[in-house]
N, CA, C and O atoms as CSV, one atom per row, in Angstrom:
chain,resi,resn,atom,element,x,y,z
A,1,MET,N,N,0.858,-1.185,0.000
A,1,MET,CA,C,0.000,0.000,0.000
A,1,MET,C,C,0.890,1.228,0.000
A,1,MET,O,O,1.939,1.267,0.642
A,2,ALA,N,N,0.446,2.211,-0.727
A,2,ALA,CA,C,1.161,3.482,-0.705
A,2,ALA,C,C,1.169,3.991,0.739
A,2,ALA,O,O,0.165,3.904,1.446
A,3,ASP,N,N,2.306,4.516,1.157
A,3,ASP,CA,C,2.444,4.957,2.550
A,3,ASP,C,C,1.442,6.031,2.927
A,3,ASP,O,O,1.110,6.183,4.103
A,4,HIS,N,N,0.955,6.777,1.949
A,4,HIS,CA,C,0.043,7.873,2.262
A,4,HIS,C,C,-1.427,7.434,2.264
A,4,HIS,O,O,-2.306,8.278,2.436
A,5,ILE,N,N,-1.721,6.137,2.077
A,5,ILE,CA,C,-3.093,5.624,2.113
A,5,ILE,C,C,-3.262,4.739,3.334
A,5,ILE,O,O,-2.481,3.815,3.560
A,6,LYS,N,N,-4.282,5.029,4.114
A,6,LYS,CA,C,-4.622,4.229,5.291
A,6,LYS,C,C,-6.079,3.808,5.176
A,6,LYS,O,O,-6.947,4.628,4.879
A,7,ILE,N,N,-6.346,2.523,5.412
A,7,ILE,CA,C,-7.713,1.999,5.385
A,7,ILE,C,C,-7.985,1.375,6.746
A,7,ILE,O,O,-7.188,0.594,7.265
A,8,ARG,N,N,-9.128,1.739,7.307
A,8,ARG,CA,C,-9.533,1.149,8.590
A,8,ARG,C,C,-11.041,1.021,8.616
A,8,ARG,O,O,-11.743,1.653,7.827
A,9,LYS,N,N,-11.537,0.194,9.533
A,9,LYS,CA,C,-12.983,0.076,9.698
A,9,LYS,C,C,-13.504,1.421,10.190
A,9,LYS,O,O,-12.942,2.020,11.108
A,10,ALA,N,N,-14.583,1.887,9.571
A,10,ALA,CA,C,-15.211,3.139,9.999
A,10,ALA,C,C,-16.064,2.845,11.232
A,10,ALA,O,O,-16.918,1.959,11.209
A,11,ASP,N,N,-15.828,3.583,12.290
A,11,ASP,CA,C,-16.587,3.375,13.520
A,11,ASP,C,C,-18.054,3.714,13.320
A,11,ASP,O,O,-18.380,4.679,12.628
A,12,GLY,N,N,-18.940,2.928,13.922
A,12,GLY,CA,C,-20.368,3.216,13.917
A,12,GLY,C,C,-21.085,2.751,12.669
A,12,GLY,O,O,-20.556,1.979,11.870
A,13,THR,N,N,-22.298,3.239,12.524
A,13,THR,CA,C,-23.135,2.923,11.371
A,13,THR,C,C,-23.205,4.149,10.469
A,13,THR,O,O,-23.427,5.267,10.933
A,14,TRP,N,N,-23.013,3.919,9.171
A,14,TRP,CA,C,-22.983,4.983,8.169
A,14,TRP,C,C,-24.135,4.803,7.196
A,14,TRP,O,O,-24.533,3.677,6.899
A,15,VAL,N,N,-24.671,5.915,6.697
A,15,VAL,CA,C,-25.760,5.874,5.718
A,15,VAL,C,C,-25.456,6.800,4.546
A,15,VAL,O,O,-24.687,7.756,4.652
A,16,VAL,N,N,-26.095,6.471,3.424
A,16,VAL,CA,C,-26.090,7.347,2.248
A,16,VAL,C,C,-27.545,7.687,1.986
A,16,VAL,O,O,-28.385,6.797,1.851
A,17,ARG,N,N,-27.843,8.982,1.915
A,17,ARG,CA,C,-29.204,9.464,1.656
A,17,ARG,C,C,-29.225,10.271,0.366
A,17,ARG,O,O,-28.296,11.010,0.040
A,18,VAL,N,N,-30.329,10.096,-0.349
A,18,VAL,CA,C,-30.588,10.888,-1.548
A,18,VAL,C,C,-32.031,11.361,-1.442
A,18,VAL,O,O,-32.956,10.550,-1.396
A,19,ALA,N,N,-32.218,12.669,-1.404
A,19,ALA,CA,C,-33.559,13.248,-1.272
A,19,ALA,C,C,-34.323,12.605,-0.114
A,19,ALA,O,O,-35.522,12.349,-0.228
A,20,GLY,N,N,-33.638,12.347,0.989
A,20,GLY,CA,C,-34.261,11.779,2.181
A,20,GLY,C,C,-34.338,10.270,2.201
A,20,GLY,O,O,-34.564,9.692,3.264
A,21,ALA,N,N,-34.159,9.605,1.070
A,21,ALA,CA,C,-34.234,8.151,1.004
A,21,ALA,C,C,-32.856,7.549,1.299
A,21,ALA,O,O,-31.837,8.053,0.827
A,22,VAL,N,N,-32.834,6.480,2.075
A,22,VAL,CA,C,-31.590,5.784,2.389
A,22,VAL,C,C,-31.321,4.761,1.293
A,22,VAL,O,O,-32.144,3.879,1.045
A,23,VAL,N,N,-30.159,4.879,0.633
A,23,VAL,CA,C,-29.783,3.925,-0.418
A,23,VAL,C,C,-28.651,3.006,0.038
A,23,VAL,O,O,-28.316,2.045,-0.654
A,24,ALA,N,N,-28.063,3.297,1.196
A,24,ALA,CA,C,-27.032,2.432,1.765
A,24,ALA,C,C,-26.992,2.664,3.268
A,24,ALA,O,O,-27.162,3.786,3.745
A,25,GLU,N,N,-26.766,1.589,3.998
A,25,GLU,CA,C,-26.588,1.679,5.443
A,25,GLU,C,C,-25.679,0.537,5.852
A,25,GLU,O,O,-25.914,-0.614,5.484
A,26,SER,N,N,-24.634,0.855,6.615
A,26,SER,CA,C,-23.668,-0.180,6.960
A,26,SER,C,C,-22.979,0.083,8.289
A,26,SER,O,O,-22.621,1.216,8.613
A,27,ALA,N,N,-22.804,-0.988,9.048
A,27,ALA,CA,C,-21.952,-0.970,10.231
A,27,ALA,C,C,-20.594,-1.566,9.891
A,27,ALA,O,O,-19.747,-1.742,10.766
A,28,ASN,N,N,-20.389,-1.878,8.600
A,28,ASN,CA,C,-19.145,-2.505,8.144
A,28,ASN,C,C,-18.415,-1.659,7.102
A,28,ASN,O,O,-17.644,-2.185,6.299
A,29,ALA,N,N,-18.655,-0.368,7.118
A,29,ALA,CA,C,-18.013,0.526,6.154
A,29,ALA,C,C,-16.528,0.673,6.478
A,29,ALA,O,O,-16.089,0.439,7.605
A,30,LEU,N,N,-15.772,1.067,5.459
A,30,LEU,CA,C,-14.343,1.331,5.606
A,30,LEU,C,C,-14.071,2.811,5.396
A,30,LEU,O,O,-14.747,3.476,4.611
A,31,GLU,N,N,-13.075,3.313,6.104
A,31,GLU,CA,C,-12.651,4.700,5.932
A,31,GLU,C,C,-11.272,4.692,5.275
A,31,GLU,O,O,-10.334,4.082,5.786
A,32,LEU,N,N,-11.163,5.373,4.141
A,32,LEU,CA,C,-9.890,5.462,3.434
A,32,LEU,C,C,-9.380,6.892,3.555
A,32,LEU,O,O,-10.056,7.845,3.167
A,33,ALA,N,N,-8.185,7.021,4.097
A,33,ALA,CA,C,-7.518,8.319,4.202
A,33,ALA,C,C,-6.342,8.291,3.240
A,33,ALA,O,O,-5.528,7.367,3.265
A,34,GLU,N,N,-6.258,9.317,2.388
A,34,GLU,CA,C,-5.197,9.387,1.386
A,34,GLU,C,C,-4.565,10.768,1.412
A,34,GLU,O,O,-5.139,11.740,0.922
A,35,GLY,N,N,-3.379,10.836,1.988
A,35,GLY,CA,C,-2.660,12.104,2.035
A,35,GLY,C,C,-3.483,13.213,2.654
A,35,GLY,O,O,-4.047,13.056,3.737
A,36,ASP,N,N,-3.548,14.346,1.950
A,36,ASP,CA,C,-4.267,15.519,2.437
A,36,ASP,C,C,-5.727,15.561,2.000
A,36,ASP,O,O,-6.442,16.508,2.326
A,37,TYR,N,N,-6.179,14.539,1.262
A,37,TYR,CA,C,-7.575,14.502,0.817
A,37,TYR,C,C,-8.494,14.189,1.996
A,37,TYR,O,O,-8.072,13.547,2.958
A,38,PRO,N,N,-9.756,14.641,1.927
A,38,PRO,CA,C,-10.721,14.260,2.968
A,38,PRO,C,C,-10.926,12.743,2.974
A,38,PRO,O,O,-10.835,12.098,1.930
A,39,GLU,N,N,-11.201,12.181,4.141
A,39,GLU,CA,C,-11.462,10.753,4.244
A,39,GLU,C,C,-12.677,10.385,3.397
A,39,GLU,O,O,-13.608,11.176,3.244
A,40,VAL,N,N,-12.651,9.177,2.855
A,40,VAL,CA,C,-13.747,8.673,2.032
A,40,VAL,C,C,-14.274,7.399,2.682
A,40,VAL,O,O,-13.502,6.517,3.059
A,41,ILE,N,N,-15.591,7.312,2.808
A,41,ILE,CA,C,-16.233,6.125,3.366
A,41,ILE,C,C,-16.608,5.193,2.216
A,41,ILE,O,O,-17.275,5.606,1.267
A,42,TYR,N,N,-16.179,3.946,2.306
A,42,TYR,CA,C,-16.495,2.920,1.320
A,42,TYR,C,C,-17.485,1.937,1.939
A,42,TYR,O,O,-17.242,1.388,3.014
A,43,PHE,N,N,-18.604,1.722,1.245
A,43,PHE,CA,C,-19.678,0.861,1.723
A,43,PHE,C,C,-19.615,-0.502,1.054
A,43,PHE,O,O,-19.426,-0.584,-0.159
A,44,PRO,N,N,-19.770,-1.584,1.832
A,44,PRO,CA,C,-19.830,-2.911,1.211
A,44,PRO,C,C,-21.026,-2.982,0.257
A,44,PRO,O,O,-22.115,-2.506,0.575
A,45,ARG,N,N,-20.811,-3.571,-0.893
A,45,ARG,CA,C,-21.864,-3.657,-1.908
A,45,ARG,C,C,-23.127,-4.317,-1.357
A,45,ARG,O,O,-24.234,-3.949,-1.751
A,46,GLY,N,N,-22.979,-5.283,-0.454
A,46,GLY,CA,C,-24.129,-5.967,0.130
A,46,GLY,C,C,-25.000,-5.081,1.004
A,46,GLY,O,O,-26.134,-5.445,1.316
A,47,ASP,N,N,-24.490,-3.927,1.402
A,47,ASP,CA,C,-25.244,-2.990,2.245
A,47,ASP,C,C,-25.801,-1.809,1.450
A,47,ASP,O,O,-26.233,-0.810,2.025
A,48,ILE,N,N,-25.785,-1.934,0.125
A,48,ILE,CA,C,-26.244,-0.871,-0.764
A,48,ILE,C,C,-27.429,-1.387,-1.575
A,48,ILE,O,O,-27.427,-2.538,-2.011
A,49,ALA,N,N,-28.435,-0.549,-1.777
A,49,ALA,CA,C,-29.584,-0.904,-2.622
A,49,ALA,C,C,-29.144,-0.801,-4.085
A,49,ALA,O,O,-29.455,0.177,-4.765
A,50,MET,N,N,-28.423,-1.813,-4.560
A,50,MET,CA,C,-27.809,-1.779,-5.889
A,50,MET,C,C,-28.843,-1.727,-7.017
A,50,MET,O,O,-28.486,-1.401,-8.149
A,51,ALA,N,N,-30.103,-2.037,-6.744
A,51,ALA,CA,C,-31.152,-1.962,-7.773
A,51,ALA,C,C,-31.312,-0.540,-8.298
A,51,ALA,O,O,-31.843,-0.345,-9.391
A,52,PHE,N,N,-30.861,0.457,-7.536
A,52,PHE,CA,C,-30.976,1.852,-7.939
A,52,PHE,C,C,-29.751,2.353,-8.714
A,52,PHE,O,O,-29.686,3.527,-9.078
A,53,PHE,N,N,-28.795,1.478,-8.962
A,53,PHE,CA,C,-27.549,1.872,-9.605
A,53,PHE,C,C,-27.380,1.179,-10.955
A,53,PHE,O,O,-27.647,-0.014,-11.097
A,54,ASP,N,N,-26.932,1.950,-11.937
A,54,ASP,CA,C,-26.598,1.431,-13.265
A,54,ASP,C,C,-25.124,1.710,-13.526
A,54,ASP,O,O,-24.597,2.748,-13.126
A,55,SER,N,N,-24.468,0.776,-14.199
A,55,SER,CA,C,-23.062,0.981,-14.559
A,55,SER,C,C,-22.924,2.168,-15.501
A,55,SER,O,O,-23.776,2.400,-16.358
A,56,SER,N,N,-21.858,2.901,-15.332
A,56,SER,CA,C,-21.526,4.044,-16.174
A,56,SER,C,C,-20.410,3.640,-17.124
A,56,SER,O,O,-19.711,2.655,-16.886
A,57,GLU,N,N,-20.246,4.388,-18.182
A,57,GLU,CA,C,-19.129,4.176,-19.104
A,57,GLU,C,C,-17.842,4.809,-18.563
A,57,GLU,O,O,-16.750,4.512,-19.048
A,58,LYS,N,N,-17.974,5.680,-17.562
A,58,LYS,CA,C,-16.820,6.410,-17.043
A,58,LYS,C,C,-15.890,5.481,-16.266
A,58,LYS,O,O,-16.333,4.592,-15.539
A,59,SER,N,N,-14.612,5.710,-16.436
A,59,SER,CA,C,-13.611,5.051,-15.612
A,59,SER,C,C,-12.448,6.022,-15.431
A,59,SER,O,O,-12.205,6.887,-16.273
A,60,THR,N,N,-11.744,5.865,-14.330
A,60,THR,CA,C,-10.563,6.678,-14.069
A,60,THR,C,C,-9.473,5.760,-13.529
A,60,THR,O,O,-9.733,4.620,-13.145
A,61,HIS,N,N,-8.256,6.278,-13.506
A,61,HIS,CA,C,-7.140,5.488,-12.991
A,61,HIS,C,C,-6.427,6.263,-11.895
A,61,HIS,O,O,-6.116,7.443,-12.053
A,62,CYS,N,N,-6.175,5.590,-10.794
A,62,CYS,CA,C,-5.370,6.131,-9.704
A,62,CYS,C,C,-4.103,5.276,-9.629
A,62,CYS,O,O,-4.197,4.050,-9.569
A,63,PRO,N,N,-2.941,5.890,-9.632
A,63,PRO,CA,C,-1.712,5.094,-9.584
A,63,PRO,C,C,-1.534,4.322,-8.279
A,63,PRO,O,O,-0.706,3.415,-8.205
A,64,HIS,N,N,-2.310,4.678,-7.244
A,64,HIS,CA,C,-2.180,4.027,-5.939
A,64,HIS,C,C,-3.277,3.011,-5.657
A,64,HIS,O,O,-3.083,2.086,-4.868
A,65,LYS,N,N,-4.443,3.182,-6.310
A,65,LYS,CA,C,-5.576,2.289,-6.047
A,65,LYS,C,C,-5.972,1.445,-7.259
A,65,LYS,O,O,-6.540,0.366,-7.094
A,66,GLY,N,N,-5.686,1.912,-8.457
A,66,GLY,CA,C,-6.033,1.161,-9.664
A,66,GLY,C,C,-7.114,1.848,-10.469
A,66,GLY,O,O,-7.257,3.069,-10.416
A,67,ASP,N,N,-7.882,1.058,-11.221
A,67,ASP,CA,C,-8.930,1.583,-12.095
A,67,ASP,C,C,-10.269,1.624,-11.372
A,67,ASP,O,O,-10.692,0.636,-10.771
A,68,ALA,N,N,-10.928,2.768,-11.436
A,68,ALA,CA,C,-12.243,2.946,-10.809
A,68,ALA,C,C,-13.336,2.861,-11.863
A,68,ALA,O,O,-13.227,3.430,-12.949
A,69,SER,N,N,-14.399,2.130,-11.514
A,69,SER,CA,C,-15.613,2.067,-12.330
A,69,SER,C,C,-16.667,2.929,-11.644
A,69,SER,O,O,-16.696,3.029,-10.418
A,70,TYR,N,N,-17.530,3.550,-12.444
A,70,TYR,CA,C,-18.528,4.472,-11.897
A,70,TYR,C,C,-19.939,3.944,-12.100
A,70,TYR,O,O,-20.192,3.079,-12.938
A,71,PHE,N,N,-20.863,4.503,-11.291
A,71,PHE,CA,C,-22.262,4.093,-11.318
A,71,PHE,C,C,-23.165,5.315,-11.278
A,71,PHE,O,O,-22.907,6.272,-10.548
A,72,HIS,N,N,-24.239,5.267,-12.080
A,72,HIS,CA,C,-25.290,6.273,-12.026
A,72,HIS,C,C,-26.293,5.831,-10.962
A,72,HIS,O,O,-26.566,4.639,-10.817
A,73,LEU,N,N,-26.832,6.778,-10.233
A,73,LEU,CA,C,-27.863,6.517,-9.233
A,73,LEU,C,C,-29.191,6.989,-9.798
A,73,LEU,O,O,-29.369,8.175,-10.074
A,74,VAL,N,N,-30.123,6.060,-9.969
A,74,VAL,CA,C,-31.429,6.360,-10.559
A,74,VAL,C,C,-32.433,6.600,-9.426
A,74,VAL,O,O,-32.683,5.717,-8.607
A,75,THR,N,N,-33.007,7.820,-9.396
A,75,THR,CA,C,-33.990,8.185,-8.379
A,75,THR,C,C,-35.315,8.524,-9.052
A,75,THR,O,O,-35.391,8.601,-10.278
A,76,LYS,N,N,-36.349,8.724,-8.258
A,76,LYS,CA,C,-37.660,9.106,-8.798
A,76,LYS,C,C,-37.604,10.436,-9.539
A,76,LYS,O,O,-38.345,10.658,-10.496
A,77,SER,N,N,-36.716,11.315,-9.084
A,77,SER,CA,C,-36.655,12.642,-9.689
A,77,SER,C,C,-35.596,12.767,-10.781
A,77,SER,O,O,-35.417,13.845,-11.347
A,78,GLY,N,N,-34.903,11.691,-11.078
A,78,GLY,CA,C,-33.906,11.742,-12.150
A,78,GLY,C,C,-32.690,10.888,-11.850
A,78,GLY,O,O,-32.632,10.200,-10.831
A,79,THR,N,N,-31.738,10.940,-12.736
A,79,THR,CA,C,-30.518,10.150,-12.608
A,79,THR,C,C,-29.356,11.040,-12.198
A,79,THR,O,O,-29.138,12.108,-12.771
A,80,LEU,N,N,-28.621,10.587,-11.206
A,80,LEU,CA,C,-27.411,11.278,-10.766
A,80,LEU,C,C,-26.232,10.563,-11.419
A,80,LEU,O,O,-25.830,9.480,-10.993
A,81,ASP,N,N,-25.688,11.188,-12.458
A,81,ASP,CA,C,-24.609,10.571,-13.216
A,81,ASP,C,C,-23.334,10.443,-12.383
A,81,ASP,O,O,-22.908,11.381,-11.710
A,82,ASN,N,N,-22.752,9.269,-12.451
A,82,ASN,CA,C,-21.460,8.995,-11.805
A,82,ASN,C,C,-21.459,9.361,-10.321
A,82,ASN,O,O,-20.519,9.982,-9.823
A,83,ALA,N,N,-22.520,8.970,-9.628
A,83,ALA,CA,C,-22.688,9.304,-8.216
A,83,ALA,C,C,-21.862,8.420,-7.287
A,83,ALA,O,O,-21.662,8.758,-6.120
A,84,ALA,N,N,-21.384,7.290,-7.800
A,84,ALA,CA,C,-20.608,6.368,-6.965
A,84,ALA,C,C,-19.509,5.736,-7.811
A,84,ALA,O,O,-19.587,5.700,-9.039
A,85,TRP,N,N,-18.486,5.242,-7.127
A,85,TRP,CA,C,-17.409,4.549,-7.835
A,85,TRP,C,C,-16.921,3.374,-7.002
A,85,TRP,O,O,-17.149,3.288,-5.795
A,86,SER,N,N,-16.240,2.475,-7.700
A,86,SER,CA,C,-15.717,1.278,-7.063
A,86,SER,C,C,-14.417,0.870,-7.739
A,86,SER,O,O,-14.261,1.020,-8.951
A,87,TYR,N,N,-13.504,0.363,-6.963
A,87,TYR,CA,C,-12.290,-0.244,-7.500
A,87,TYR,C,C,-12.544,-1.747,-7.511
A,87,TYR,O,O,-12.354,-2.425,-6.501
A,88,GLU,N,N,-12.972,-2.260,-8.653
A,88,GLU,CA,C,-13.368,-3.662,-8.760
A,88,GLU,C,C,-12.193,-4.599,-8.485
A,88,GLU,O,O,-12.355,-5.623,-7.822
A,89,THR,N,N,-11.029,-4.253,-8.988
A,89,THR,CA,C,-9.815,-5.038,-8.750
A,89,THR,C,C,-8.715,-4.069,-8.325
A,89,THR,O,O,-7.829,-3.744,-9.115
A,90,PRO,N,N,-8.774,-3.607,-7.068
A,90,PRO,CA,C,-7.797,-2.620,-6.607
A,90,PRO,C,C,-6.393,-3.208,-6.566
A,90,PRO,O,O,-6.208,-4.424,-6.529
A,91,LEU,N,N,-5.425,-2.325,-6.573
A,91,LEU,CA,C,-4.035,-2.736,-6.494
A,91,LEU,C,C,-3.738,-3.388,-5.144
A,91,LEU,O,O,-4.442,-3.166,-4.158
A,92,ASP,N,N,-2.678,-4.198,-5.125
A,92,ASP,CA,C,-2.246,-4.801,-3.863
A,92,ASP,C,C,-2.008,-3.700,-2.836
A,92,ASP,O,O,-1.522,-2.618,-3.166
A,93,GLY,N,N,-2.350,-3.988,-1.621
A,93,GLY,CA,C,-2.153,-3.015,-0.554
A,93,GLY,C,C,-3.415,-2.226,-0.237
A,93,GLY,O,O,-3.557,-1.710,0.871
A,94,VAL,N,N,-4.337,-2.125,-1.197
A,94,VAL,CA,C,-5.630,-1.474,-0.935
A,94,VAL,C,C,-6.774,-2.434,-1.283
A,94,VAL,O,O,-7.900,-2.009,-1.543
A,95,SER,N,N,-6.468,-3.708,-1.283
A,95,SER,CA,C,-7.453,-4.719,-1.686
A,95,SER,C,C,-8.672,-4.759,-0.763
A,95,SER,O,O,-9.704,-5.316,-1.140
A,96,ASP,N,N,-8.577,-4.184,0.430
A,96,ASP,CA,C,-9.728,-4.161,1.346
A,96,ASP,C,C,-10.928,-3.442,0.748
A,96,ASP,O,O,-12.060,-3.725,1.139
A,97,ILE,N,N,-10.717,-2.514,-0.194
A,97,ILE,CA,C,-11.845,-1.767,-0.753
A,97,ILE,C,C,-12.529,-2.490,-1.910
A,97,ILE,O,O,-13.515,-1.987,-2.447
A,98,ALA,N,N,-12.029,-3.656,-2.302
A,98,ALA,CA,C,-12.711,-4.451,-3.328
A,98,ALA,C,C,-14.121,-4.785,-2.826
A,98,ALA,O,O,-14.307,-5.102,-1.651
A,99,GLY,N,N,-15.101,-4.711,-3.716
A,99,GLY,CA,C,-16.479,-5.003,-3.322
A,99,GLY,C,C,-17.159,-3.883,-2.560
A,99,GLY,O,O,-18.223,-4.087,-1.974
A,100,HIS,N,N,-16.562,-2.706,-2.561
A,100,HIS,CA,C,-17.119,-1.544,-1.857
A,100,HIS,C,C,-17.341,-0.399,-2.842
A,100,HIS,O,O,-16.665,-0.307,-3.866
A,101,LEU,N,N,-18.300,0.472,-2.516
A,101,LEU,CA,C,-18.553,1.680,-3.296
A,101,LEU,C,C,-18.354,2.906,-2.422
A,101,LEU,O,O,-18.628,2.886,-1.222
A,102,ALA,N,N,-17.876,3.967,-3.045
A,102,ALA,CA,C,-17.789,5.281,-2.408
A,102,ALA,C,C,-18.700,6.219,-3.187
A,102,ALA,O,O,-19.050,5.938,-4.333
A,103,PHE,N,N,-19.083,7.322,-2.574
A,103,PHE,CA,C,-20.096,8.204,-3.147
A,103,PHE,C,C,-19.598,9.638,-3.268
A,103,PHE,O,O,-18.818,10.116,-2.444
A,104,ALA,N,N,-20.068,10.312,-4.316
A,104,ALA,CA,C,-19.755,11.717,-4.549
A,104,ALA,C,C,-20.567,12.564,-3.569
A,104,ALA,O,O,-21.791,12.638,-3.678
A,105,HIS,N,N,-19.896,13.193,-2.624
A,105,HIS,CA,C,-20.574,13.947,-1.565
A,105,HIS,C,C,-21.364,15.135,-2.083
A,105,HIS,O,O,-22.295,15.594,-1.423
A,106,GLU,N,N,-21.005,15.635,-3.252
A,106,GLU,CA,C,-21.767,16.752,-3.799
A,106,GLU,C,C,-23.128,16.318,-4.356
A,106,GLU,O,O,-23.963,17.165,-4.673
A,107,MET,N,N,-23.356,15.005,-4.479
A,107,MET,CA,C,-24.621,14.489,-5.027
A,107,MET,C,C,-25.485,13.812,-3.989
A,107,MET,O,O,-26.709,13.791,-4.121
A,108,VAL,N,N,-24.867,13.254,-2.955
A,108,VAL,CA,C,-25.598,12.505,-1.922
A,108,VAL,C,C,-25.094,12.959,-0.562
A,108,VAL,O,O,-24.099,13.677,-0.459
A,109,THR,N,N,-25.791,12.531,0.469
A,109,THR,CA,C,-25.360,12.806,1.835
A,109,THR,C,C,-24.816,11.510,2.430
A,109,THR,O,O,-25.519,10.501,2.482
A,110,VAL,N,N,-23.574,11.541,2.874
A,110,VAL,CA,C,-22.956,10.414,3.564
A,110,VAL,C,C,-22.758,10.849,4.995
A,110,VAL,O,O,-22.074,11.837,5.265
A,111,GLU,N,N,-23.371,10.095,5.935
A,111,GLU,CA,C,-23.274,10.523,7.321
A,111,GLU,C,C,-23.241,9.347,8.285
A,111,GLU,O,O,-23.741,8.259,7.999
A,112,LYS,N,N,-22.640,9.604,9.422
A,112,LYS,CA,C,-22.596,8.626,10.504
A,112,LYS,C,C,-23.828,8.814,11.373
A,112,LYS,O,O,-24.178,9.934,11.746
A,113,LEU,N,N,-24.485,7.697,11.693
A,113,LEU,CA,C,-25.669,7.783,12.561
A,113,LEU,C,C,-25.265,7.947,14.017
A,113,LEU,O,O,-26.128,8.036,14.890
């Protein structure tokens, strides 16, 4: 793992809300800290209402984590493009985030209960 990336279990129960609706809730979330960036909460896929998510064509590459795949979040009021991402096959050292999604905070609310 890159020395500037730390992954640990996120304390407590975390939720993702969109327009008041809960689309994810987990007591098994992970917190990823990377250098000076704000911490990011990664939710296990099993704790997410994946029926509301469609795969996106977007992908990005991080030299420390690998290739990220993105997901659109489909709501009653419209689609939030690229609202979540996942490292399907993360690089060695950050493999704990495999099977987890993180969310764009400007589109959804991620909070600890």
